[in-house]
N, C-alpha and C positions, 0 to 999 in steps of 0.2 A: 855503324855506328849509332843504331840502334841499340845493336849487342852490348857496345862497351858502357854503353846508358845502363844496361840492367845486369853488366857485370858489377856496376862498382855500386848498385843498390840503390841506385838515386834516382826518380823518376823525372822525367823532364817536368818543366814547369809549363802549367796553362793556365787558362782562364775558362777555370769551371763555372758553371750557374751555380748560385750559391740558395740556401734554402730560401729565401724572398726571391730568390728570379735574380737577382746581383751578382757580382765577380765575387768568388773566395777569394778573401784578403789571407787566410791563414788565423783569422782569431774567429773565436764562437760569437754566436749571437748578443749582444749586450743586455747582463742580467739585473743590474743596477739602474736607478732612477741619473738622471743626468747632473752634474756637479755642474754647480753654479758659474757662472763666468767670472772673471777677475773682478772687475767695476760692480758686479752684482752681491760679492762676498765682502768685498769692503765696506758695502754700504750696512749691509747687516752687521757687519762687526762694531761701525762707528754707531748706531742704534743700539744694538747692547751694551757699547760702552756709556753712551748717554743715559739709558734706562739705568743704568746700575749708578750711573754719578748721581744724577737725579737720587734716587733710593736713596743712596747714602747721605746726600744734600739735606733731604728731608728729614729723615730720622735725627741729625743732628740738631734740627730746630724743632721737633715734634717729640723728642723725648724728655726735652727739659721742662716742655710745657704738661706732658701725661704726667713725669715726676709732681711737678709742683699741684695738682690736681686732687693726684693722691694724697699727698702731705697734708692738705688743705682738710682733707675729712678727718685726717687722726687727731688723737689727743695729743697734747705736748709731749707727754712721757713718751710714746711709744714714736715719736717724730725725732726724737734726741736718743733713741735707744738702738741697737742693733736687730736688722731685721728678723723678726721671729713669725709665729701665727696668725698675732694681729696686726700684721702690714696691711692684707685688705677689706680688715674691719671695718670699711667705712662708714659717716656718717656727718649731717648737715649740721651739727652741734655748732663746729665753730663758725659756720657762716651767719647761722642763726644770734649767736653771740655778737658778731659784730655788726650786724644791721641792727642789733639793738642798743648801740651807744649811741647816744644822740651825737659824740664829736666828732666820730667818723662820718654820718654825713656831712656835718658842718663841712668838715674836712674835704668832703667831696664836691660841695658845692662850691667851695672856694677856689677847688682846684677847674672845676670847671670853668668858673668865669675867669682866673686866670689864664689859663690855656687856650680859652677862646679868645679872650681880647689881644693875649697877645701873639696867638694864630692869625687874625684879623690885621692886628695894626703891622706886623712883619711882613705880611704880604703886600700889604699897601706900599710900604717904605721900598720894601726890595723891589716891588714893579718899576715906581718911579726912578728909584737910582739905576735901577738895572736899562731900562729906556734911556734915562741919558748916559749911561757909559757906552751903549750900543751904537747908539742915534747921533749925539750930537758932539761935534768933532771942535774941541776946546785944550787950549793947550796945558800941559800936564796931564793928561787924562789917565796914560799908560802908566805914570808914577803913581797918581792917587790911587788908581784899580791895584796897583802893586800892592800899597801900603794897605788895601783893605784885605787881599789875599793871606798878607802877613799876618795879623791878627787872629787868620784862621789856625797858625800856629802857635798862640799865645793860649794856656788855659786860662780858664778866668778864676780857677783856687789861687793861681801864682800871683793875680791882682786882689785878691780878696778884700785884703786890709784897706788899701788906697779907696776901694768901691765901696767901701762900708763907711769909712769916714768922708766920703762926698758924695754918700746917701743921707747921710746923719747931717749933714751940713744943710742937705735942702730940703730938710725934715721930710724924708722918705722913707723913712725906716717904720714898721709896723704899720705897713700900708699896702694895703693889694694893689693899688696903683704904683706906687713904685717898683713892685715886684713885677709888672708886668715891663715896667721901664728898663728894667736891669735885664728880664729876660730879652725881650725884643734886641736889645745891646747887644748880648752874647749871639743870637742867633742869627743875626741882623748878614755879618758877613757870608757866610755861605749861602742865603738865601740869595742875596745880590748879585754872588758869581751865577748861580744857576738861573735868575732874569736874566742877566745881561747875555748867557750864549742863548737863552729863549728870542731874545729881541734879534739878537744876528742872526738867527736862521730864517728869519721873514724876509722873503725878497724885497729888495727897495722899491721893484716897480711897484708896488702895492702902495707903498708910502707916497710916492710919486701922482697915481691916480689918485689916491685920498686929497691930497694940497690941490691937487688939477682942480678937482668938484671942490674946492674950499674949507675942507676940514683943517680946525687947527690942531695942536698937541694932545689937548685934553678929547677933543671928539677924535683925533686919530686911537689914540690908547680904548676908550672905551669902547667906542662902534666898530674901528676897522681892526686893530692888533688884538683885540681882548679875545675873540675867540680863537686866534692863533697859537696866544700864549697861555690857557687856561693850563695844560701840563705844568709848565713851569710853576704857575703862580700855586697850584694845589700842591705842588711838590714842597714850594716856601712854607704852605700853611700848614701840611700836615708833617714838617720837620720841625716848624715851630713849637706844632703842639705836642707832637710826642717829646721833644724835649723840654719842654716846660711842664709838662704832667708827670715826668718820673723824675725831676732834681727834686733833689735833698736838700744837700749845702746850703744851696742862696737862699733857699726858705729858710732852713733853719737860723742862717746867718743873720739874716734881715728881719724877721719877724718875732717878736718876742709875748704879744698878746695872743693867747691859748684860742680864742675863739676867731682868730686869723689865720690858723694852721691849718697849712692845705695836707691833703690825702698822705702821702710820705710820711711827713713830719707827724701827721696826729697817727700814725701805722705803728710808729716809735715809741708814741706812748702806749701801746697795749702790756703794760707788767703788769703784774702782780706778784705776793709776796711780801713780807717785811723787808725782804734784799734786793726787790727790784727783780726779779728773778725773770725772764723773758719766757712768753708762752707760743713757742714756736709755731703752736698751731694755729692760733688766733692771727699771726703773722703771716702763715703761710695763706691762709684765708684771707686777709685783707691785700695780699700780695696778686690773688688771683683775680678779688673785687678790681684790684688799682688797671692789671693789662685787661681786663676785658673792650674797655675802650679804645684801647691799642690796638687791638686786634681786628676789631669791627672796622676800626677807621683804615687801618693798611689795607685789609679786604675789599675793602669797598671800592677805595681811591688808588687801586695797586696799577692798575693799568696806566692813571694820569701818571704816579710816583714816577714809574718807570721810564713814562715820554718824557719827562722832564727833565728828568736825569742825563738821558741819551741826547736833549735839546743841544742842537750846537755843534753834535759831531759831524752830521753832515748841512754842509751850507746850501741854501738854494732852493 
C-alpha cells in the first residue's frame, strides 16, 4: 500500500510540527496584521461617518459666518463686484464708520432694552402657563393647549394689519413697551410648549413631598421646581431674545420715530448717495455687529438650550 501511495505521487498526510512548534496546516505563517472583527469594524465605520457628517454640518454654519466677516472688511464696490485680486484686501474701515454713527448706538440700546425685556417677560409668562397646563387638571385643558399650538402655524405677517390697528387703538405704536408686548405675544406659544414639557418631565413625587412640607404654588415653582426647569426657562428666554433681536418687519411697522428704531431698522437706513444707493460693506459690518450677541449667548447657553428642547422626551 505504501508503494501505491508513492506511485500516485501523493504523500500520506501527517501532522508535522510547524515552525512554531504547532501542527502544519498547509498555510504559511501570517504575514499581515490581524483584521478587526465585525463589531469593531462597524464601530470604526460609524465613527468615520459621524466625523464626516459633523464636519460637513459645521461647514454649513461656519462658511456663511466667515464669508460675512470677509465681506464686512471690504469696501462697498468690492462687495458687489466679481471676486478679484482685492477680495482679501480687508480693513476695519466699515466697522469704524458703523460705530461712529450715533443712530447705530441708539439702535443697539433700543434693541437691548426690547430684547432683554421680551426675554424676561416671555420666560415668566411661559413658566406660569406651562406649569398650569402641566400640573393643573381643569376642563378643556387639552383643547386650550391645542389652540396654543395652532397659533404656531400662523405667521404674524399674515395678521400684521389687524395687529397694527389694535395696537394703534391702544396707543402702543411708537412705543418700545408696545413692541415688547408684541414680541412677547408672538414668541409665547412656542415657549409655553417648551415649559409645559419641562414641567411634565418633573416627577410628581417631588411636588407631593413639597406639599406635605406646606409649600404653596408660588413656593413650589420658585424654590422646588425652579432648579429642575432651568434648562426650559433658559430655552424660552434665549429663543425670545434671539427672535426679538433680529426681527425687522414688526419694528418697522410699529415704530415711526427714528429715535426708537431697533438695530435691524437702523441698519437699513445706512444709505448714501443721491439715489439712496446702499453701501453693502457697511451693511455687512452692521450685520456682523448684530450677530455678535446672538453667537455669544447661544454658545454660553447651548447646553441649557439643547436640554430645554429635549425636556419631556423621557418622563420620570
